[in-house]
DRENDOLO-596643 format. One record per residue (C-alpha): x, y, z; residue number from 0. Coordinates in steps of 0.02 Angstrom, whole numbers, plus 32768, in hexadecimal, padded with zeros to 4 digits. Last residue first. Layout:
<midos>
> X, Y, Z, NUM
...
</midos>
This chain:
<midos>
> 8051, B1E0, 48A1, 340
> 8013, B1FF, 47F0, 339
> 8067, B1F0, 4773, 338
> 80BF, B292, 4717, 337
> 8060, B2A0, 4663, 336
> 80C5, B295, 45BC, 335
> 807E, B2B6, 4509, 334
> 808A, B24B, 4462, 333
> 8031, B277, 43AD, 332
> 8063, B1E8, 4346, 331
> 8013, B209, 4287, 330
> 7FEF, B17B, 41F1, 329
> 8037, B11D, 415C, 328
> 8007, B18B, 40BD, 327
> 807B, B221, 40F3, 326
> 80EE, B1F9, 4183, 325
> 80CE, B237, 4236, 324
> 8124, B276, 42EA, 323
> 80DB, B2E3, 434C, 322
> 810C, B31A, 43EE, 321
> 80BD, B353, 4498, 320
> 8124, B39D, 4544, 319
> 80DE, B3B2, 45F4, 318
> 80E4, B436, 466B, 317
> 8032, B418, 4686, 316
> 801D, B4C6, 4637, 315
> 807C, B496, 45B0, 314
> 8004, B3F8, 4592, 313
> 7F66, B481, 458F, 312
> 7FB9, B4F0, 451E, 311
> 7FFA, B46C, 44AF, 310
> 7F56, B40F, 449C, 309
> 7EEA, B4C3, 4494, 308
> 7F63, B4EA, 43F2, 307
> 7F35, B433, 43A3, 306
> 7E8E, B457, 43B0, 305
> 7E77, B50D, 436B, 304
> 7E6C, B4EE, 42AE, 303
> 7DBC, B524, 42E4, 302
> 7D6F, B486, 429B, 301
> 7D17, B43A, 41E6, 300
> 7D4B, B390, 4180, 299
> 7D24, B3EB, 40E0, 298
> 7D7C, B4A2, 412F, 297
> 7E06, B444, 414D, 296
> 7E1B, B3D9, 40B3, 295
> 7E24, B4A0, 4047, 294
> 7EAF, B4CE, 40BF, 293
> 7F0E, B439, 40B6, 292
> 7FAE, B452, 414D, 291
> 7F40, B4B8, 41AB, 290
> 7F9E, B531, 4229, 289
> 7EFE, B592, 4285, 288
> 7F64, B5A7, 4325, 287
> 800A, B547, 4329, 286
> 8014, B4A4, 4367, 285
> 804C, B453, 42B4, 284
> 80D3, B4CE, 4284, 283
> 8165, B45B, 4296, 282
> 8110, B3D8, 425E, 281
> 80EB, B422, 41B8, 280
> 8184, B3FA, 414E, 279
> 8189, B33F, 4187, 278
> 80DD, B31C, 411D, 277
> 805A, B2F3, 4183, 276
> 7FF2, B239, 4182, 275
> 7F60, B20C, 412A, 274
> 7F28, B196, 41B4, 273
> 7F6D, B123, 420C, 272
> 7F46, B157, 42B0, 271
> 7FA5, B167, 4347, 270
> 7F94, B1A5, 43FB, 269
> 802A, B196, 446C, 268
> 8029, B1CD, 4518, 267
> 80E5, B1A3, 457F, 266
> 80B7, B19E, 4636, 265
> 812D, B1EA, 46B2, 264
> 81A6, B1E6, 4742, 263
> 820E, B161, 46EF, 262
> 81B9, B135, 4662, 261
> 812D, B0D2, 465B, 260
> 80F0, B0C8, 458F, 259
> 802D, B0C4, 4572, 258
> 7FD9, B0B2, 44C7, 257
> 7F3E, B0E8, 4455, 256
> 7F26, B0BC, 43BC, 255
> 7EAF, B103, 4335, 254
> 7E69, B08F, 42AD, 253
> 7E4C, B0AC, 41E2, 252
> 7DB9, B05A, 4194, 251
> 7DAD, B0F5, 4136, 250
> 7E32, B170, 4143, 249
> 7E5A, B1D5, 41C5, 248
> 7E73, B29C, 41BF, 247
> 7DD4, B2C7, 4222, 246
> 7DE7, B21C, 42A5, 245
> 7E81, B22F, 42B8, 244
> 7E5D, B2FB, 4301, 243
> 7DD1, B2B8, 434F, 242
> 7E5B, B251, 43D4, 241
> 7EC2, B2CB, 43D4, 240
> 7E3E, B362, 4408, 239
> 7DE9, B2DE, 447C, 238
> 7E6C, B2A5, 44DA, 237
> 7EC5, B34D, 44F6, 236
> 7E0D, B374, 4532, 235
> 7E0E, B2EB, 45AB, 234
> 7EB8, B328, 45E7, 233
> 7E60, B3E0, 4613, 232
> 7DD6, B372, 4665, 231
> 7E47, B30B, 46D2, 230
> 7EBE, B397, 4701, 229
> 7F6B, B333, 4736, 228
> 7FAE, B2B8, 479A, 227
> 7FBA, B1F7, 4747, 226
> 7F63, B168, 478A, 225
> 7F78, B0D2, 470F, 224
> 7EFA, B049, 475E, 223
> 7F3C, AFA5, 472F, 222
> 7ED0, AF3A, 469E, 221
> 7F38, AF95, 4618, 220
> 7F21, AF2B, 456B, 219
> 7FA5, AF6F, 44E5, 218
> 7F6E, AFD8, 4456, 217
> 7EDC, B021, 4496, 216
> 7E3B, B037, 442F, 215
> 7DE0, B0B2, 43AA, 214
> 7DBE, B05A, 42FD, 213
> 7D97, B0C6, 4284, 212
> 7CF1, B090, 4209, 211
> 7CED, B149, 41D9, 210
> 7C38, B171, 4220, 209
> 7C6F, B0D8, 42AD, 208
> 7CF3, B170, 42ED, 207
> 7C76, B1F0, 430A, 206
> 7C01, B161, 4356, 205
> 7CB7, B11E, 43CA, 204
> 7CC2, B1E0, 4410, 203
> 7C6A, B1CA, 44B4, 202
> 7CA4, B122, 44B9, 201
> 7D74, B16F, 4489, 200
> 7D58, B1E7, 4513, 199
> 7D22, B178, 459F, 198
> 7DAD, B0F4, 4589, 197
> 7E23, B176, 4579, 196
> 7DE1, B1AB, 4621, 195
> 7DFA, B103, 4669, 194
> 7EA3, B0F7, 4635, 193
> 7EE1, B190, 466E, 192
> 7E9A, B150, 4728, 191
> 7E9F, B20D, 47A2, 190
> 7F0A, B266, 4820, 189
> 7EE2, B321, 4819, 188
> 7F28, B3B3, 47E4, 187
> 7EB4, B45F, 47BC, 186
> 7F0A, B4A5, 4737, 185
> 7ECB, B555, 4744, 184
> 7E7C, B59E, 46A1, 183
> 7E9F, B664, 46D2, 182
> 7F57, B62D, 46B0, 181
> 7F78, B6C5, 4625, 180
> 7FA8, B648, 4591, 179
> 7F2A, B5CA, 45DB, 178
> 7E8B, B646, 45CC, 177
> 7EC5, B68E, 4532, 176
> 7EC6, B5E6, 44E2, 175
> 7E2B, B5A5, 453C, 174
> 7DC7, B651, 44EC, 173
> 7E12, B63B, 4434, 172
> 7DBD, B584, 4440, 171
> 7D0D, B5C6, 4478, 170
> 7D21, B64B, 43F4, 169
> 7D3A, B5E9, 437D, 168
> 7CC1, B556, 43BA, 167
> 7C3D, B5E3, 43B2, 166
> 7C57, B61F, 42FA, 165
> 7C37, B569, 42D2, 164
> 7B9C, B566, 432E, 163
> 7B58, B602, 42CC, 162
> 7B94, B5B5, 422A, 161
> 7B22, B520, 425B, 160
> 7A9D, B592, 427D, 159
> 7AA3, B5EA, 41E2, 158
> 7AA6, B545, 4173, 157
> 7A0E, B51C, 41F6, 156
> 79A4, B5BB, 41BC, 155
> 79D2, B5A7, 4112, 154
> 7980, B505, 410B, 153
> 78F4, B54B, 416D, 152
> 78D0, B5D5, 40E9, 151
> 78CC, B555, 405C, 150
> 784B, B4EE, 40B2, 149
> 77EC, B59D, 40E4, 148
> 77E9, B5D3, 4023, 147
> 7774, B66E, 3FF9, 146
> 7785, B6A1, 40A0, 145
> 783D, B681, 40DA, 144
> 788F, B689, 4024, 143
> 78BD, B731, 400D, 142
> 78DD, B76E, 40D0, 141
> 792C, B6CF, 40DA, 140
> 79B8, B6DF, 404F, 139
> 79F8, B781, 40A3, 138
> 7A05, B725, 4146, 137
> 7A72, B68D, 40E9, 136
> 7ADB, B708, 4093, 135
> 7B08, B75E, 4144, 134
> 7B13, B6B8, 419C, 133
> 7BA4, B67E, 40FF, 132
> 7BF9, B724, 411A, 131
> 7BEE, B711, 41CE, 130
> 7C40, B666, 41C3, 129
> 7CD2, B67E, 4140, 128
> 7CFF, B725, 417E, 127
> 7D22, B6D1, 4243, 126
> 7DAF, B65D, 41F5, 125
> 7DD3, B6DF, 4175, 124
> 7DF8, B76E, 4204, 123
> 7E4E, B6FA, 4289, 122
> 7EBC, B6B4, 41EF, 121
> 7EF3, B760, 41BD, 120
> 7F0D, B78F, 427C, 119
> 7F88, B6E5, 429C, 118
> 7FDA, B70B, 4203, 117
> 800E, B7A9, 421F, 116
> 8032, B78B, 42D1, 115
> 808C, B6F3, 42BF, 114
> 810F, B75C, 4246, 113
> 8116, B7DA, 42C5, 112
> 8148, B752, 434B, 111
> 81B2, B70D, 42BD, 110
> 81FD, B7BA, 42B9, 109
> 8211, B7DB, 4373, 108
> 8269, B72C, 4385, 107
> 82DF, B767, 42FD, 106
> 830D, B80C, 4362, 105
> 8319, B7C2, 4417, 104
> 8391, B73C, 43B8, 103
> 83EA, B7BE, 437C, 102
> 83FB, B823, 442D, 101
> 8437, B78B, 448C, 100
> 84C4, B795, 43FF, 99
> 84E2, B84D, 4413, 98
> 84D7, B836, 44E6, 97
> 8553, B78A, 44E1, 96
> 85C6, B803, 4454, 95
> 85BA, B8B6, 44DE, 94
> 85DC, B82D, 457C, 93
> 865E, B7D0, 4538, 92
> 86BD, B878, 44F8, 91
> 8687, B8DF, 45A8, 90
> 86D9, B84A, 4608, 89
> 876D, B85C, 45A4, 88
> 8782, B91E, 45C0, 87
> 8739, B8F2, 467A, 86
> 87D6, B888, 46A5, 85
> 87C5, B893, 476B, 84
> 86F0, B882, 4771, 83
> 8672, B8AE, 47F5, 82
> 8694, B963, 4836, 81
> 8642, B99E, 48B8, 80
> 85A7, BA08, 489E, 79
> 857F, BA8A, 4811, 78
> 8531, BA0F, 479D, 77
> 849C, B9F3, 482E, 76
> 8466, BA80, 47FB, 75
> 842F, BA35, 474E, 74
> 83B8, B9BC, 47BA, 73
> 83CC, B912, 47AD, 72
> 8398, B89C, 4724, 71
> 842E, B827, 471D, 70
> 8457, B84C, 466F, 69
> 843A, B90F, 4694, 68
> 84A9, B8F6, 471B, 67
> 853F, B8AD, 46BB, 66
> 850F, B934, 4634, 65
> 8523, B9BB, 46A9, 64
> 85BB, B980, 46FF, 63
> 861C, B966, 465A, 62
> 85EA, BA19, 4617, 61
> 861D, BA4B, 46E3, 60
> 86CC, B9E7, 46D5, 59
> 86EF, BA43, 4616, 58
> 86C7, BAED, 465D, 57
> 8740, BAD0, 46E6, 56
> 87B1, BA8B, 4661, 55
> 87B7, BB0A, 45DD, 54
> 87BC, BBB9, 463A, 53
> 8812, BBA7, 46E0, 52
> 8867, BAFC, 46DF, 51
> 8892, BB17, 4629, 50
> 88E0, BBCC, 464F, 49
> 8937, BBA8, 46FE, 48
> 8993, BB12, 46BA, 47
> 89B3, BB53, 4622, 46
> 8A07, BBF4, 4667, 45
> 8A52, BB83, 46FB, 44
> 8AA4, BAFE, 467D, 43
> 8ACB, BB83, 45EE, 42
> 8B40, BBDF, 468A, 41
> 8B82, BB40, 46A9, 40
> 8BB4, BB13, 461F, 39
> 8BF3, BBBD, 45D3, 38
> 8C62, BBC2, 465E, 37
> 8CA4, BB1C, 4649, 36
> 8CC6, BB13, 458B, 35
> 8D09, BBD2, 458B, 34
> 8D88, BB97, 4600, 33
> 8DAC, BAE8, 45B7, 32
> 8DAF, BB3B, 4514, 31
> 8E23, BBBA, 4551, 30
> 8EBA, BB44, 459C, 29
> 8E96, BAD7, 4502, 28
> 8EEA, BB7C, 448C, 27
> 8EC4, BB9E, 43E9, 26
> 8E82, BC3E, 4411, 25
> 8E14, BC5A, 4387, 24
> 8DEB, BBA1, 4353, 23
> 8DE7, BB75, 4403, 22
> 8D77, BBF2, 4425, 21
> 8CED, BBC4, 43A7, 20
> 8D0B, BB11, 43E0, 19
> 8CEE, BB34, 4498, 18
> 8C45, BBAA, 4484, 17
> 8C11, BB04, 441B, 16
> 8C2E, BA8E, 449F, 15
> 8BE7, BB07, 4517, 14
> 8B3E, BB1C, 44AF, 13
> 8B39, BA64, 449B, 12
> 8B70, BA26, 4551, 11
> 8AD7, BAA1, 458C, 10
> 8A63, BA5D, 4524, 9
> 8A79, B9A2, 4560, 8
> 8A77, B9D1, 4612, 7
> 89F5, BA39, 4617, 6
> 8981, B992, 45BB, 5
> 89DD, B91C, 4638, 4
> 89A8, B98D, 46D7, 3
> 88EA, B9AA, 4687, 2
> 88CD, B8EB, 4674, 1
> 88A4, B88F, 45D2, 0
</midos>
């Protein structure tokens, strides 16, 4: 509501009240009209002056402060030219919008704090497990290195395996940190995705054969499929997705790659017929250290960061990845890549 309308309504109410009181005592419409006119004029002038000077100008300044804060401008800019013709309604709107934004921000901070606590807990657990194992093996080595050299070598081998696990964990954490901060730049180049996928499947063939899992293309791709991306980072994406499918695949299972041509992108799907994933887990699947079955995850190994790295690499390419899965049937990871021009 504009200032003039607000003052007019207030002056009318005051003048009408004074006129009615005068009419009650004088019983004359003449005096009612005079008192109404005089009180209306004087009330209008007084209220307009008071509201303009002590209230409305303050509201305008508050609005400009809020408006400039939202735009990220310096607060001193709020003292410049006025930007709204109806600041009362605008202030109400801005405050409601600001309150909604702050609520979302608070909710996000709560989620981030929860994620931070879980992340620190997971990092601590992931580091403690191999460290305690190494500590135990070294203590045992001290007792048997002279009396039982063969047993000592077994413990040395176990300690070495845990050191390697720590090394993989640190390298994966470092890779994610560099992707997040931009320290690991994306080196775009044009390359044939089919050729890269064949290389990755050949390199992982022995690992797949250990569980009799077949790696193959769903369709025959005889023509080149050029994409515009970082070849080595996309190699890492494929390795992580295929290794993940092998880890959680079934004996005599299969993992297939299929490519769909979109307008200016390719959609690549990596599908397995493994144990599948319950729907409640899908939303958090790309979180660091998130494990569906902790015991099984420990058995198959890994750092719990593979899918997180995949997500970060594709986001650095400004691309997306999604997952769909049905327990007992299998899982499909789908991601996009820009076509190579």
